[in-house]
Residue, then its C-alpha position, 0 to 999 in steps of 0.5 A: x811969838x807972841x800976838x795980842x789982840x789980832x782982828x782980820x775982817x776979810x769981804x766984809x766979815x770979821x774972820x779973826x777976832x781978839x785973837x791972843x796966842x803966844x808960842x816959845x822956842x822949844x815947843x808945837x802948838x798947834x792951831x785946832x778948829x772946823x773949816x771956816x773958824x779962822x786959822x789959816x787966816x790967823x796963821x798968814x796974820x801972825x806970818x805978816x803975809x795978811x793986814x791985822x789989827x793988833x800986834x805981832x812980836x817976833x825975838x821981842x821986835x814988832x812985826x812991822x818993824x822987820x824988813x822982809x829979808x829981816x823978817x825971812x830970817x826969823x821966820x818961816x812959813x809953810x801954805x797951804x798949797x804949795x803953787x809952782x809952774x816952771x819945772x825947778x826940780x826937787x833940790x831946787x824947790x828945797x834950796x830956794x830956802x837958803x836964800x834967806x841967808x845968801x852972802x851970810x856966815x850962814x849961807x856955810x850951812x845950806x849943802x848940811x841944811x838941804x840934805x837933812x831937810x830932804x831926810x827929814x821930810x822922806x824926798x830924798x831919792x826925789x833931788x833930781x826930779x822936777x817938783x811939777x811930775x810928783x804928786x800931790x802928798x809928795x809935792x806937800x812934803x817937798x814944801x815942807x822941806x824947802x822951810x825947814x832947810x830955811x832953818x828960822x827961830x820959828x815956824x808957821x805951818x799950815x796944813x803940812x799934813x794934808x795930803x800925807x798917808x798915814x806913814x809921811x803924816x808921823x814922818x813929817x809931825x816927828x820932824x816937827x817936832x824934832x825941830x821943836x825940841x832943838x829951841x824952834x818955836x812951831x805954830x803948825x794947822x792941824x785937822x788931825x785931833x788925835x796928831x794935835x793931842x800927840x805932837x801938840x804941847x799946846x792947843x788953840x781950838x777956834x770957833x768963828x774966829x775966837x778962841x775956845x779953849x787952850x793949853x795941853x791937849x790933855x786939858x782942853x779937848x773935853x766933850x762938850x768943848x770939841x762936841x760944841x766947837x765941831x756941832x757933832x757930838x764926840x766922844x773922849x777917850x784915852x790910849x791906854x799906854x799912852x795917856x793921849x786923848x782920842x777923839x771919836x764921834x759918839x756913834x750909835 
């Protein structure tokens, strides 16, 4: 994916302001920044779910040139909230991710894709339960399973770890990183800078709708940039074994 000059106005306010970014197959790219920075709005624009100025290319083709079904075979989107009012079972919800492949040779992979996604998100035991009977964190993992089941070359994920406990945060990000290693391009909105440092190949740090820094976390995560972006005094340490940046509030 390649995006150039992305601008989005909402309610008379510029929410995303001239953003350029790219994501290549095999890498995890994290969108970071404080609340209101424009991360989710940018992701929706990249997905084609929100009108925007600028250019978005997926697989070398302009986003606007895709028909809806064609686009669904190119990118899968995880929104912040998974809202379902009907009591579909978890298995039925996850299987919805295979809808773009109906009637195509790829539909032969349906059973395998569903089983793999349930396993990766630790939701196999919920297969026959109503989706509406699950906790918020369980629903979030099922929603991610639906997206993984789609098996597209591009994943756009909005805060997939937000409602999860520590174990499942690690499980989900491991699944996302594994999918990237298989050749998928992943763009993920994260609030947890520790997860971004551990799992993202590159990061874009946003504030007020603009990119303030981009590159590998080890290069971008500086005390001055992050403290200025988050408007809080932060210190950056490094894990003694892995060298991964650790971002902490500077406390007295």
